[in-house]
Structure formats: structure tokens, C-alpha cells
C-alpha positions as CSV (number, residue, x, y, z in Angstrom):
1,X,8.1,12.4,31.8
2,X,10.7,9.8,31.2
3,X,13.8,10.6,28.8
4,X,14.2,8.8,25.8
5,X,17.8,7.2,25.1
6,X,20.0,8.6,22.5
7,X,20.3,5.3,20.6
8,X,16.1,5.3,20.7
9,X,15.8,8.8,20.0
10,X,18.0,8.5,16.9
11,X,14.9,6.8,15.1
12,X,12.9,9.5,15.9
13,X,15.0,12.1,14.9
14,X,15.4,10.3,11.4
15,X,11.7,9.9,10.9
16,X,9.8,11.9,7.9
17,X,7.1,11.1,6.0
18,X,9.2,9.2,3.1
19,X,10.8,7.1,5.8
20,X,8.6,5.9,8.7
21,X,10.5,4.2,11.4
22,X,8.6,1.3,12.6
23,X,9.1,-2.2,12.7
24,X,6.5,-4.7,12.4
25,X,5.3,-8.1,10.9
26,X,2.9,-10.8,9.6
27,X,2.2,-13.6,12.0
28,X,0.2,-16.3,9.9
29,X,-2.5,-18.7,11.7
30,X,-4.4,-21.6,10.8
31,X,-7.9,-21.6,13.0
32,X,-8.9,-25.3,14.9
33,X,-11.3,-27.2,13.2
34,X,-14.1,-27.0,15.3
35,X,-13.9,-23.5,15.6
36,X,-16.1,-21.0,13.7
37,X,-14.4,-18.0,11.9
38,X,-16.5,-15.5,12.8
39,X,-16.9,-16.5,16.8
40,X,-13.0,-16.9,17.2
41,X,-12.5,-13.3,15.7
42,X,-15.4,-11.5,17.9
43,X,-13.6,-13.3,21.1
44,X,-10.4,-11.3,20.1
45,X,-12.0,-8.2,20.9
46,X,-10.5,-7.1,23.9
47,X,-11.8,-5.5,27.1
48,X,-11.5,-1.8,28.2
49,X,-7.6,-1.2,29.1
50,X,-5.9,1.6,30.1
51,X,-2.4,3.0,29.4
52,X,-1.4,1.9,33.1
53,X,-2.6,-1.7,32.0
54,X,0.6,-1.6,29.0
55,X,4.3,-2.0,29.5
56,X,6.2,1.0,28.9
57,X,6.2,2.8,26.5
58,X,3.1,1.1,25.1
59,X,1.2,3.2,27.1
60,X,3.1,6.4,26.3
61,X,3.8,9.0,23.7
62,X,6.6,11.0,22.5
63,X,6.7,14.7,24.0
64,X,9.6,17.4,23.7
65,X,11.2,19.6,26.3
66,X,11.8,23.4,26.6
67,X,14.2,22.9,23.8
68,X,11.6,21.6,21.4
69,X,12.1,18.8,18.7
70,X,15.7,19.6,18.6
71,X,16.3,18.9,22.3
72,X,16.1,15.4,23.9
73,X,12.8,13.8,23.8
74,X,10.7,12.3,26.7
75,X,8.0,9.7,26.8
76,X,4.8,10.9,28.6
77,X,1.9,8.7,29.4
78,X,-1.4,9.0,27.5
79,X,-4.1,10.0,29.9
80,X,-6.7,9.5,27.1
81,X,-5.6,5.8,25.4
82,X,-7.9,4.7,23.1
83,X,-7.8,1.2,22.6
84,X,-10.1,1.1,19.7
85,X,-7.6,3.0,18.0
86,X,-5.1,0.9,18.3
87,X,-6.3,-2.4,18.2
88,X,-8.2,-2.6,14.3
89,X,-9.8,-5.6,12.4
90,X,-9.7,-5.6,8.6
91,X,-11.0,-8.1,6.3
92,X,-9.8,-9.0,2.5
93,X,-12.6,-10.3,0.0
94,X,-12.8,-14.0,0.3
95,X,-11.0,-16.2,-0.9
96,X,-7.9,-14.0,0.1
97,X,-4.6,-15.0,-1.4
98,X,-1.1,-14.1,-0.3
99,X,-0.8,-11.5,-2.6
100,X,-3.7,-9.6,-1.4
101,X,-2.9,-10.3,2.3
102,X,0.9,-8.5,1.2
103,X,-0.7,-5.9,-0.7
104,X,-2.7,-4.8,2.2
105,X,0.1,-4.8,4.5
106,X,2.5,-2.8,2.2
107,X,-0.1,-0.3,2.6
108,X,-0.4,-0.4,6.4
109,X,3.2,-0.4,6.6
110,X,3.8,2.9,4.8
111,X,1.7,5.1,6.7
112,X,3.5,6.8,9.7
113,X,2.6,6.7,13.1
114,X,0.8,9.2,15.2
115,X,3.0,10.8,17.8
116,X,0.6,11.9,19.5
117,X,-1.0,8.3,20.6
118,X,1.2,5.6,21.9
119,X,3.6,4.4,18.9
120,X,2.0,0.8,18.0
121,X,-1.0,-0.8,16.0
122,X,-2.4,-4.3,15.7
123,X,-4.8,-5.4,13.0
124,X,-6.6,-8.4,13.0
125,X,-6.8,-9.7,9.0
126,X,-9.4,-12.2,8.5
127,X,-10.8,-13.8,5.1
128,X,-7.9,-15.8,3.7
129,X,-8.4,-19.2,1.9
130,X,-7.7,-22.5,3.9
131,X,-9.2,-21.1,7.2
132,X,-6.3,-18.9,7.7
133,X,-5.9,-15.4,9.5
134,X,-3.3,-13.0,9.8
135,X,-2.5,-10.5,12.7
136,X,-0.3,-7.3,11.4
137,X,1.5,-5.6,14.2
138,X,3.7,-2.2,13.8
139,X,5.6,-0.5,16.6
140,X,8.2,2.2,16.4
141,X,11.6,1.2,16.4
142,X,12.3,3.9,19.3
143,X,10.2,1.6,21.6
144,X,11.5,-1.8,20.6
145,X,14.0,-4.1,18.6
146,X,13.4,-7.3,16.5
147,X,14.3,-9.8,19.5
148,X,12.0,-7.7,22.0
149,X,9.4,-7.8,19.2
150,X,9.5,-11.4,18.8
151,X,9.6,-12.1,23.0
152,X,5.7,-10.1,22.7
153,X,4.5,-12.6,20.1
154,X,5.4,-15.3,22.2
155,X,4.0,-13.9,25.4
156,X,0.3,-14.0,24.2
157,X,0.9,-17.8,22.5
158,X,1.7,-20.8,24.0
159,X,2.8,-24.3,23.0
160,X,-0.3,-26.2,24.8
161,X,-3.3,-25.8,22.3
162,X,-5.6,-25.7,24.9
163,X,-4.0,-22.6,26.4
164,X,-6.0,-19.1,26.4
165,X,-5.0,-15.7,26.8
166,X,-7.0,-12.7,25.8
167,X,-4.4,-9.8,26.7
168,X,-2.6,-7.5,24.4
169,X,1.0,-8.6,23.6
170,X,2.0,-5.3,25.1
171,X,-0.4,-5.4,28.2
172,X,1.7,-5.7,31.9
173,X,-0.4,-9.0,32.4
174,X,0.8,-11.0,29.3
175,X,4.6,-9.6,30.2
176,X,4.6,-10.7,33.9
177,X,3.4,-14.0,32.7
178,X,5.7,-14.3,29.9
179,X,8.7,-13.2,32.7
180,X,7.5,-16.2,35.0
181,X,7.5,-18.7,32.3
182,X,10.9,-17.9,31.2
183,X,12.4,-17.3,34.9
184,X,13.9,-14.1,33.5
185,X,14.4,-10.8,35.3
186,X,13.5,-7.2,33.9
187,X,15.9,-5.0,32.4
188,X,18.4,-3.1,34.1
189,X,19.5,0.1,32.5
190,X,23.3,0.3,31.0
191,X,25.4,2.7,32.2
192,X,28.9,2.6,31.7
193,X,31.5,2.6,34.2
194,X,35.4,3.2,34.3
195,X,36.6,-0.1,34.2
196,X,34.0,-1.3,30.8
197,X,34.9,2.2,28.9
198,X,39.0,1.1,29.9
199,X,37.9,-2.4,28.5
200,X,36.5,-1.4,25.1
201,X,39.6,0.9,24.7
202,X,41.7,-2.1,25.3
203,X,39.7,-3.8,22.8
204,X,40.1,-1.2,20.0
205,X,44.1,-1.3,20.5
206,X,44.4,-4.8,20.5
207,X,42.4,-5.0,16.9
208,X,44.1,-1.4,15.5
209,X,47.2,-1.2,17.7
210,X,46.6,2.1,19.5
211,X,46.5,3.9,22.3
212,X,44.6,3.0,25.4
213,X,43.4,6.4,25.4
214,X,39.5,5.9,24.2
215,X,39.4,8.8,21.5
216,X,43.0,8.1,19.9
217,X,41.4,4.7,19.8
218,X,38.3,5.3,17.8
219,X,40.5,7.9,15.7
220,X,42.5,4.8,14.5
221,X,39.3,3.0,14.0
222,X,38.3,5.4,11.6
223,X,41.6,4.2,9.5
224,X,39.5,1.0,9.3
225,X,36.8,2.4,7.2
226,X,39.3,3.0,4.4
227,X,40.0,-1.0,4.4
228,X,43.3,-1.4,6.4
229,X,41.9,-4.6,8.3
230,X,42.1,-7.7,6.2
231,X,38.8,-9.3,6.2
232,X,37.0,-7.0,8.3
233,X,34.3,-4.9,6.2
234,X,33.6,-1.5,7.4
235,X,30.8,1.1,6.8
236,X,31.8,3.5,3.6
237,X,34.5,1.8,2.2
238,X,33.8,0.6,-1.4
239,X,30.1,0.8,-1.0
240,X,29.1,0.7,-4.6
241,X,26.0,2.9,-5.8
242,X,23.0,1.1,-7.0
243,X,19.3,1.9,-7.2
244,X,19.1,0.2,-3.4
245,X,21.3,3.2,-2.2
246,X,19.1,6.0,-3.5
247,X,16.4,8.5,-1.6
248,X,13.1,7.0,-1.3
249,X,9.8,7.7,-1.5
250,X,7.0,6.9,1.3
251,X,4.8,3.6,-0.5
252,X,6.5,0.2,0.3
253,X,6.1,-3.1,-1.1
254,X,6.4,-6.3,1.1
255,X,6.9,-9.7,0.2
256,X,7.4,-13.2,2.2
257,X,8.3,-16.5,1.9
258,X,9.6,-19.6,4.3
259,X,12.4,-22.1,4.0
260,X,13.0,-25.4,5.2
261,X,15.5,-25.1,8.0
262,X,16.2,-28.2,7.5
263,X,17.9,-27.5,4.1
264,X,19.9,-24.7,5.6
265,X,21.1,-26.7,8.1
266,X,22.5,-29.4,6.1
267,X,24.5,-27.0,3.8
268,X,25.8,-25.9,6.9
269,X,26.9,-29.2,8.1
270,X,28.7,-30.0,4.5
271,X,30.1,-26.4,4.1
272,X,31.1,-25.8,7.8
273,X,29.2,-22.5,7.9
274,X,26.9,-21.2,10.0
275,X,22.9,-20.4,9.4
276,X,23.6,-16.8,9.1
277,X,26.5,-17.2,6.8
278,X,24.2,-19.4,4.3
279,X,21.3,-17.0,4.9
280,X,23.9,-13.9,3.9
281,X,25.1,-16.1,0.7
282,X,21.7,-16.7,0.1
283,X,20.8,-12.7,-0.1
284,X,24.2,-12.1,-1.9
285,X,23.2,-14.6,-4.7
286,X,19.4,-13.4,-4.6
287,X,21.0,-9.3,-4.8
288,X,23.2,-10.6,-7.4
289,X,20.8,-12.2,-10.0
290,X,18.5,-8.9,-9.0
291,X,21.1,-6.4,-10.3
292,X,22.1,-8.5,-13.2
293,X,18.2,-8.3,-14.2
294,X,18.3,-4.8,-14.2
295,X,21.8,-4.7,-15.9
296,X,23.4,-2.6,-12.7
297,X,25.9,-5.2,-11.1
298,X,28.7,-2.9,-9.9
299,X,32.3,-4.0,-9.8
300,X,32.7,-3.6,-6.0
301,X,30.9,-5.9,-3.9
302,X,27.9,-4.9,-1.8
303,X,27.8,-4.6,1.8
304,X,25.3,-5.7,4.5
305,X,24.8,-4.2,7.8
306,X,24.0,-7.2,9.6
307,X,22.4,-6.8,13.4
308,X,23.5,-8.5,16.1
309,X,21.6,-8.7,19.3
310,X,23.5,-7.4,22.6
311,X,21.2,-8.5,24.9
312,X,21.9,-10.2,28.3
313,X,20.3,-13.7,28.4
314,X,17.1,-13.3,30.7
315,X,17.0,-9.3,29.4
316,X,13.1,-9.3,28.4
317,X,12.6,-5.4,28.5
318,X,11.5,-3.3,25.6
319,X,13.8,-0.7,24.0
320,X,17.3,-1.5,21.7
321,X,20.1,-3.3,22.2
322,X,21.3,-4.1,18.8
323,X,24.9,-3.6,17.4
324,X,26.2,-4.6,14.1
325,X,28.5,-6.2,11.9
326,X,29.4,-5.3,8.3
327,X,29.2,-8.0,6.2
328,X,31.1,-8.6,2.5
329,X,28.3,-9.9,0.4
330,X,31.0,-10.7,-2.3
331,X,28.5,-9.9,-5.0
332,X,31.3,-9.5,-7.4
333,X,32.4,-12.9,-7.1
334,X,30.7,-15.1,-10.1
335,X,31.7,-18.6,-8.5
336,X,29.1,-19.3,-5.6
337,X,31.9,-21.6,-3.2
338,X,34.6,-18.8,-3.3
339,X,31.7,-15.8,-2.8
340,X,30.5,-18.1,0.3
341,X,33.9,-18.3,1.4
342,X,34.5,-14.1,1.6
343,X,31.2,-14.0,3.2
344,X,32.0,-16.5,5.7
345,X,35.5,-14.6,6.2
346,X,34.0,-11.2,6.4
347,X,31.6,-12.4,9.0
348,X,34.2,-14.1,11.4
349,X,36.4,-10.6,11.1
350,X,33.2,-8.9,12.1
351,X,32.7,-11.2,14.9
352,X,36.6,-11.0,16.2
353,X,36.1,-7.6,16.8
354,X,33.5,-7.9,19.5
355,X,35.5,-10.9,20.6
356,X,36.3,-10.6,24.5
357,X,33.5,-7.7,25.1
358,X,30.9,-8.6,27.5
359,X,27.3,-7.6,25.8
360,X,27.1,-4.3,28.0
361,X,30.7,-3.8,26.6
362,X,30.0,-4.0,23.1
363,X,26.9,-1.9,23.2
364,X,29.1,0.9,24.4
365,X,31.5,0.4,21.5
366,X,28.9,0.2,19.2
367,X,26.7,3.0,20.4
368,X,29.9,5.0,19.9
369,X,31.1,3.8,16.6
370,X,27.5,4.0,15.1
371,X,27.1,7.9,15.1
372,X,28.5,8.5,12.1
373,X,25.8,6.5,10.4
374,X,23.0,8.0,12.6
375,X,24.4,11.3,11.8
376,X,24.1,11.0,7.7
377,X,20.6,9.8,8.5
378,X,19.6,12.7,10.6
379,X,21.1,15.3,8.0
380,X,19.6,13.5,5.1
381,X,23.2,12.3,3.6
382,X,22.5,8.8,3.8
383,X,22.1,8.7,-0.2
384,X,24.9,10.5,-0.9
385,X,27.2,8.5,1.4
386,X,25.7,5.4,2.1
387,X,27.1,3.5,5.0
388,X,26.1,0.1,3.6
389,X,24.2,-1.4,0.7
390,X,21.2,-3.2,2.6
391,X,20.5,-4.6,6.0
392,X,19.9,-8.1,6.3
393,X,19.0,-9.2,10.0
394,X,18.5,-12.5,11.6
395,X,16.3,-12.6,14.4
396,X,16.0,-15.9,16.6
397,X,12.5,-16.5,16.9
398,X,10.9,-19.6,19.1
399,X,12.0,-23.2,18.1
400,X,8.7,-24.8,19.0
401,X,5.2,-25.0,17.5
402,X,3.1,-22.2,19.3
403,X,-1.0,-21.7,19.0
404,X,-2.8,-18.6,20.2
405,X,-6.0,-19.5,21.6
406,X,-6.0,-23.1,19.8
407,X,-5.0,-21.5,16.5
408,X,-1.9,-22.9,15.3
409,X,1.1,-20.4,14.4
410,X,2.3,-21.1,10.8
411,X,4.9,-18.3,10.3
412,X,6.3,-15.1,11.5
413,X,7.4,-12.8,8.5
414,X,9.0,-9.6,9.9
415,X,8.7,-6.4,8.2
416,X,11.7,-3.6,9.2
417,X,12.4,-0.6,8.0
418,X,13.8,1.4,4.6
419,X,15.2,5.0,4.8
420,X,17.5,7.2,2.5
421,X,20.4,5.0,1.0
422,X,18.8,1.8,2.2
423,X,15.7,1.0,0.0
424,X,15.7,-2.8,0.8
425,X,15.6,-4.5,3.9
426,X,15.8,-8.4,4.2
427,X,14.9,-9.5,7.5
428,X,14.3,-13.3,8.8
429,X,13.0,-14.9,11.7
430,X,13.7,-18.8,12.7
431,X,10.4,-20.1,13.9
432,X,9.7,-23.8,14.6
433,X,11.3,-25.6,11.5
434,X,11.5,-22.8,9.2
435,X,13.3,-20.0,8.4
436,X,10.3,-17.0,7.3
437,X,11.7,-14.3,5.2
438,X,10.3,-11.0,5.1
439,X,11.3,-8.2,2.5
440,X,10.4,-4.5,2.5
441,X,11.3,-2.0,-0.2
442,X,10.9,1.0,-1.8
443,X,7.9,0.8,-3.9
444,X,9.6,3.5,-6.9
445,X,13.0,2.7,-6.3
446,X,13.1,-1.1,-6.6
447,X,10.6,-2.5,-9.2
448,X,9.8,-6.2,-9.1
449,X,11.0,-6.9,-5.8
450,X,9.0,-9.9,-5.8
451,X,11.5,-11.7,-7.9
452,X,13.8,-11.7,-4.9
453,X,11.7,-14.6,-3.6
454,X,12.7,-16.8,-6.5
455,X,16.0,-15.6,-6.6
456,X,16.5,-16.6,-3.1
457,X,15.5,-20.0,-3.9
458,X,17.9,-20.2,-6.8
459,X,20.5,-19.4,-4.4
460,X,19.7,-22.0,-2.1
461,X,19.7,-24.6,-4.9
462,X,23.2,-23.1,-5.9
463,X,24.6,-23.5,-2.6
464,X,23.3,-26.9,-2.3
465,X,25.1,-27.8,-5.5
466,X,28.2,-26.6,-4.0
467,X,28.1,-28.5,-0.7
468,X,27.4,-31.7,-3.2
469,X,23.6,-32.0,-1.7
470,X,22.3,-32.2,-5.6
471,X,23.6,-32.2,-8.8
472,X,23.4,-29.1,-11.1
473,X,20.7,-28.7,-13.2
474,X,20.5,-25.2,-14.6
475,X,23.2,-22.9,-14.5
476,X,23.6,-19.4,-12.7
477,X,22.7,-15.9,-14.0
478,X,26.1,-14.6,-15.7
479,X,28.0,-17.7,-15.8
480,X,29.3,-18.2,-18.9
481,X,28.7,-21.7,-21.2
482,X,31.8,-23.5,-21.7
483,X,32.7,-24.0,-25.3
484,X,31.4,-26.9,-27.6
485,X,33.2,-29.9,-28.2
486,X,31.8,-29.8,-32.1
487,X,33.5,-26.4,-32.8
488,X,36.4,-26.4,-35.3
489,X,40.0,-25.2,-34.8
490,X,40.0,-22.6,-37.7
491,X,36.8,-21.2,-36.3
492,X,38.3,-20.6,-33.1
493,X,41.4,-18.9,-34.2
494,X,39.2,-16.4,-36.5
495,X,37.2,-15.7,-33.7
496,X,40.2,-15.0,-31.8
497,X,41.5,-13.0,-34.5
498,X,38.1,-10.9,-34.7
499,X,37.7,-10.0,-31.0
500,X,40.5,-7.8,-31.2
501,X,38.7,-5.5,-32.7
502,X,35.6,-5.0,-30.5
503,X,34.3,-1.8,-32.6
504,X,33.7,-3.8,-35.6
505,X,33.1,-7.2,-33.8
506,X,30.1,-8.2,-35.9
507,X,31.0,-7.1,-39.5
508,X,34.7,-8.9,-39.1
509,X,33.5,-12.0,-37.8
510,X,30.8,-12.0,-41.2
511,X,34.1,-11.7,-43.3
512,X,36.0,-14.2,-41.3
513,X,33.6,-16.6,-41.6
514,X,32.9,-16.1,-45.7
515,X,37.1,-16.4,-45.7
516,X,37.0,-19.5,-44.2
517,X,34.3,-21.2,-46.3
518,X,36.4,-20.2,-49.5
519,X,39.8,-21.3,-48.4
520,X,37.6,-25.0,-47.4
521,X,37.1,-25.3,-51.5
522,X,40.4,-23.9,-52.4
523,X,39.2,-22.1,-55.7
524,X,42.5,-21.1,-57.5
525,X,40.3,-19.1,-60.4
526,X,39.0,-16.9,-57.6
527,X,42.5,-16.6,-56.0
528,X,43.5,-15.1,-59.2
529,X,41.0,-12.9,-59.5
530,X,41.7,-11.6,-56.1
531,X,45.3,-11.1,-56.8
532,X,45.0,-9.1,-59.9
533,X,42.4,-6.9,-58.0
534,X,44.9,-6.3,-55.0
535,X,47.4,-5.4,-57.5
536,X,44.8,-2.7,-59.6
537,X,44.0,-1.2,-56.2
538,X,48.0,-1.1,-54.9
539,X,48.7,0.9,-58.2
540,X,45.5,3.0,-58.0
541,X,46.9,3.9,-54.7
542,X,50.4,5.1,-55.7
543,X,48.8,7.2,-58.5
544,X,46.7,9.4,-56.1
545,X,49.6,9.7,-53.8
546,X,51.6,11.2,-56.7
547,X,48.7,13.6,-57.2
548,X,48.0,14.4,-54.0
549,X,51.8,15.8,-53.7
550,X,51.5,18.1,-56.9
551,X,48.1,18.8,-56.8
552,X,46.7,22.4,-56.5
553,X,45.7,22.0,-53.2
554,X,49.1,21.5,-51.7
555,X,51.0,24.4,-49.9
């Protein structure tokens, strides 16, 4: 048995029926022209494979020690490994559309992995139109992170259409072949030494002007949670409550879409931002529209957990090597350019926090500072005390066209985790010349999440308008229309006066409009009648006041 690291075990401790802790994704392929679909899928039926043929931990299941489920967790080799249980074949009614594919993936992504078996499943899904088929794979987050999962996909694919591979992505054979192709070494376990801890403490001292002592530095770091760090956004500080930050059910909704990478890069060049800055601004604009459409846009900005890879170059191991930056999404800013600059400043401040640290040192730093978030999740308090509003993750993928046994890989659409307090997860993969977005949300907490796809496109168009790459056609949601030039000065003044009493705005506007029309006609008889009526009313009011002073009701 091998003990599971605390950072990996945290996903197992936090898991329950309503919050499955697996990651995965959908890979979309197009069959070669000269291949029969049935022959191709039958050829994918792999031969006998034992647990020893798989790389760790994909041939191992989770076991407990003497302390039971509350104690340390371990990986234990599965002596009864059943490949047919993990490798599955499904089909959609022809001609299958993406809508049916996403509905199937939504259901598959909602179910827990069986802890008595190795924590992964692979589904080949046929029946799509235009000679396409899909592969949905899910693996527990305790076993792998997003970057490592991309390496798994690459291990069975090739840039050569004539290359053939009939190994599982998690097999030892595929792993060794991929290592040789990349000229990479195996992962070494991160064990902090005294010098690395001292560097982390020094970084904390420079950022927050604290003492060199690590625990004192962490106490001062806690002060940053209350907004005393300039543009640096931190967990829990002014995180608003929306329908995203609630307890979640077990059912999921998955939607996906691709965007041309060159469109995003063109905005980057025009604005001086990075691809990640533009992606965050797209997500910010889309979330703003979604919340406006549900009448719950909060006064404070949403905050996003933006994971960053802490892997050393050439590290192709499984497990997790990830930290995070808290991004201010500036959803409370109406102007798209100001919103983008606020996001950019926030990301630069977050990156500055890790500046000067090696990946190993940053990993230690992140493990220490993520403990409160892990505790609130494990204790079921994340919905009451959300550290972030959502998760937006940008995973770098292969930059060239890939093939699996001659079938072209058309897109890689990630499907990640949602849990209490974080009912939506937006993850994207940069593959070839596209950005492939996968959005997972709690089906009960966030209805109509498919509209996020349209909102992302509208947000990108908005950024292209800011960058001067296209003329403005449609006004974004929430922006006021300018006053019409044909409006007269008299009407403008009348509106200003009636707005002072908001409780009777409708009635006051009607009366003011009538008065304006009468004034334009200047009828003297109407004026005389109105004057006489006002005098009579004033006289009547005086008499009533006198009666009130001498009436029987007075004391």
C-alpha cells in the first residue's frame, strides 16, 4: 500500500453523493473516409489488461488504515481488476446531435466512481452524425489534475495519421512511449527542505512586510483576506452570494463550445493582455449577462479561483501539482474596457505573489494557504462561507493536429468539478487552433446554463469592439441608451422634476405631461378656472382647521 498525499486525499475526504470529485472530458473525433465505423470501434476493444499493466494509481483502489475513513488513506493494488467494467461502449440514436451527446455526458458525469475499484472510466460513444464519435473519460481528482489528464490524451494520439495505438491512455506502455517521445523524466516526490521553507517565508515577508518566521508570515497573510493588498484579490474577501454559491445536488449539466484561438490572440495584441486575461474577461462578461438575466447581479464583483500549474518542465507524473490565483472578475463594472483592465490588474498582482519562487516552493506555499478552503469544503461550510464565486481554469493542450488510429481529433472539451459553494465550473483547453470550453453546473441550482455559450460569444464580440477589431452593432445587456436628440428641453425638465419622488413616478409623469400640453396652448379660461378653484379649496381648508380647534373631539 502507498499512502495518499494530503493534497490528493483532500478530494476523497470532501466527496459525497452530491459532490462527485472526478474530472474528465469529451474528445471528439472524425473517422477517416476509408474506414467503416463498426470496424473501427470493434478494433478499439482492447485485449486483457491487468492492474500491473497500468501506471499508478490507475490499477489501484482506495483503502483505509487502522483509523478507518477518518485516518490516512492509501492506494492498494487491485488483484481483481476488470477491464470490461472500466472500458465501456455506448451509442446514441442516429443521427446523434451534440445535444444528445451532452445529455449523455451530463448523466455519466453525475455518478460517483466506485472506490472499491480503480477510480476511472472510459466510454466510447458512437452514433454521432457526420462520421464522428466521442470518447468520454473520467478520473478521480485524487489521481490526476488537468495538465496530467491532457498528457494522457496525448499518449495515445499522434501527429501522424498513419500511426496506430491500441493501448489504454493510462497503460504503462502508452506512458513509456510518451515519455520517450517527449524526452521527459519521471516525477520526483516534492519533499520541502529547510532552505525552501525559508524562501517561502522570505516571499511572504516581501509581500506583506512580516517577520521571517513562517507561522508569523502566514498570520499576516491572513490579513490580506480582508483586502489590505492593493490589486491582489484573495479568497473570502467581499465574495457576494448568488445562485452560484449554494449547496448543490448530485445532477450535472454539461455544455461545450469552441472558439477560434486567432480571434482571442488578435484581441490580446490590440489590448496588451494575455490569452488568460481575455478568457477571464469573456467569462466575466458571460457571468454578468447570466446574472442580469436572472435579476441577481450583486453589488460586489464575483471572484474566480484560477488554477495555475506548478509542474516542472518534463514532469509527466500523475497526481496533483496545482495552485491558484484569485481573480477579480469585475462583474460589477459596466464598461467592458474598465472591466478588462481590472481583471488584468488582479491577475498581475496574483502572479507577483508567486514571483521569485520555484515551482516546488510555490507548491509548498499553495498547500499551506489552501488549507482553510479545504477545511470549509470538508466540513460542509463552503456554501455558507464561499472562498470564491466560481472556478475558471485554462489548461494548455497540444498545439498541433492530432490523430487516434487515423481518426482526426476535432476537439477536447473538459468536464470538471462543482461542489457546495461553487455550482459552476468553467474549464477550457487550448488545442491546435481553438479554445475548447467545457462548462459543468449543478442542474438544480443553475437553470439554463446552456445560455452561457451565447453569452461567452457576446462577451468576446464586446472585447473585439473595445479593441477596435469590429464596429459596434448591438449594445451589451445593462447599458443605458443615450438620450434622443429630438427630445425637447421642456420634457427633459419635467422628467427631472418627477424623478425626485420615486414612489409616485408613474402618476407624476402622467400629470406633468398633461400640464406641459396645457401650457403650450396657453388657454386663459382654463387658467382662470384653475385659479378660482384653488382659492375655494384654500378657503375651505382654513374653515376646517378652525372647526378642528373648537370641535367636540378636542381635549
